[in-house]
N, C-alpha and C positions, 0 to 999 in steps of 0.2 A: 439578490441578481441585480435588483438597481445598483446597490453597492459595488457590485462585479462592473455595470457599465459604466459607473462615475467613474471609477479607477482608469477606464478600459480609455474614458475620456478624456481623463487628464495625460495619459500615457501619449495619446494621438494629436495632444494639439502641439505648436510650432514652437514653445520654447525649449531650449536648452536643458539636456537629462536631467533631472532631479534626484534629490537624495528622499527616503523613506518620510522623515519627516515633512519633508516641503509636499508632498504629494497628500500625506495625513491632514495637514494642515490645509491645504487647496481641496480637498474633496470634503473636510468636514468627517471623516471616518479613523476611528481610532488606528492607532500605528499595528497593532498585532494582527486587526482584520486586515491592514491595507497589505501589511506581509504575505501572510496566505494567500491573498488575492494576486500576488506579482508572483510569489511560487509558481502557482498553477500558471500564469500567462507562460511565464520564464521556460515551461517545463511544454508549452505547448508552442512556443514561439510567439507569442503573441508580444513578449518583450525581452529584453536583453539588460543585464547587469554588468555594469563595469566594474575594475576592479578598484575605482575609488570612490564605490559604496554608494553611485548613483543609477539610476534606471531611465532608461529609453522603449519607445515604441520596437518592438521585433520586426523579422522579415515579414510574418504571418500577416502582420495587420498590411502592412506596404504592398502585400501579394494583393492583399482585398480590393486593397485601393487602387490599385494597377489597374483589376478586373474592371474596376467602375469606371474609371478617368478614362479607361480606353472606349469604352460605349459612347461617351457623351464628350464630357469635360476634355480629356485630353485631344480628341479629334476640334473640339472646337479652339482650346487654346495654343497647343504644342503641335499638333501634329502637322498643321501646316508649315511651321518654321522647320521642321525637321525635315518635311518631305522637299521643301525647298534647297538646305544641307543638302540633301543624296543627291538631286538634280546636279547641285554646283561642284558637288566631289565624285560623285558616280561611284562613292562607297556608302556600306552598310551605316545607318545612324542610328545611333541609342541617345535613349534618356533615362537616367536614373534617379532615385533619391535616395539619401543618406537612411539608414536604418541602426544608429548603433554603431558599432563596428564594422560595419559592412554596408553596401549598397544594394536597389533592389533595382532590376530595370522596370519603366512605367511604360515606356513605347520605344518601338523596333520601326526602322523604315530600313527594307531589304535593299541591295544594290541591285542593277541588271545584271551581274555577272553571273555567269554558268555555276558559281559554286555558292554556299549558304553558310552563315555563320550561324553555330550551332546554340546560341544564346538565345534564348525566350523571356518574354513579361512575364515577371513575375522571379525571373531568376536573381538569386540572390549571390553576389560577386562581392571579395576582395576590396579594401579598400589600399594596402600597401603596395598592389602590385598589378592595379590597373589603372589606364588615364583617368577614368572617372573619377576612382577613390583617390588617386594622388592629388588631380585637381581640386576636389572638397577639403581633403587635408591642408592642403597647402595656404588654405582661406581660413582654417580653425585658428582658434589661440592657441599658443604654444601647449599650456598646460593640458588644455582638452587634448589636443592629436598626443601628448605624452602620456595621459591615461586611457586612450585606444591604443597606443602601442603596446601599453603595459596589460592591459586584457586581452590583448590574443598575441600574446609571447609565450611564445619564441613566435617570431615570423614564419612561417610555411612556404618553404620554398615551390613554387610549383613548376619552374624551369631554372637551367642554368642561369637563365638573366637574372631572375627575381632578386632583388633587394632585401636581406635580411637582417641586416646591421642596423639597429636604431639609426645611430648614429650617422651610417650612410645615407640613410632615407631622408633624415632633415637635412640633409644638404641636399639632397635633390628636390624637398619639396621648396628651398630657397631656390634653386634654378627653375621651377614651376612657377614660382610670382614671379621673378626677374625676367622670364619672357611672354607668362600671359597665358600659357597652355602647359598641357601635363602630356608625356608622351609613356606609352608600353610598346617598350622593343622587344616583343615574346615575351616579357617577364611575367605573364599569365600565361600564355598557351604557346606552344611553339609554331613559328612560321606564320604570328598574326601580331600587324604594328596596328597600335590605337592613337588619336590623338584626343585628347579631350579637353574641355574649358567649364569652369563653377559657374554654378547658374545660384543665384539668389532670391531669398523669399522678398516681401516687402518689409521685412524689419530690417533686411541686410546681412542675414546669417545665409552661409552655403549649404545649403539643402540639397544640393544635387549637382549633376552637370551634365553636360551634353558630350557627345564623342563619334569620330567617326572611324571604322575598324575597317580593315581588309588584309589579304595575305600579303606578306612580305615582298613576294613575286609584282605584288600587282601596286600596292604601298611601298612606294620605296624608301630611303632616306632623304633624297632630294626634292620627298615628296612635302615630307613634312612642315618645312618652314612655310611653305605656302598653302597650304591646308590650316596650319594653327589662326591666322587671323579668322577664315571663315570660319571655323568653328565656335573663334571667341564670339564673333559678331551675332549666330545663330544663340550663342549660349545668353547675351546679351537679351535676346529678344523674347528668348522665354522667361527670362527674369522678371524684364517687364509684362509678360502675361500675367505672372503670377504677381505683378501688384509692386513690383521691385522700380522706383523711380531711377533709371539709369541715362 
């Protein structure tokens, strides 16, 4: 049990995904035992294995973290920022962090609109077709982005607007970097548009993102350039709350 918890702690750290040998060296546990523990974690969703042979924490860890943070830390550190963004935009606001080749919602502030977004805290979302995901990918090293895309190939098409060609997606990520925020224009769900901006941790690593989301009827294309700077500013404040010197 002690070795299992040590490996879990290594996965839950803020470092980049690491190889089996790195985890063994960091934990002082032999590679055979680490590999066996990792396979159990992967089966239960506590770890993910990338196509390049590296491992990272899985959505189950993030779901547990979300439940814990929502109770206290998230209210103290992040929720006031998200609530302020919701008041300024009138749209539903999300905060999610990356977990390998996906992201997990850690907080949500509903809009006052009569409809409700189907999203829930703890829900796992793809990176390639969400505003949150593209905001994260756009600020990762290119080799890491390509590893994520390779691990999730072929990219799933959730709607006719989903970008599934890796080359086109890489071009889209460059556009995200240029304008400072990402847009999901009905790429993950029909009739839903989102604007997202990256969140960095204290080390400057892109660990998550903040987004505003609404039905295309209420969040139209002309709203996007107005919402973008507001989301970017909120994401910067979340980064600062997490210890980032911005």
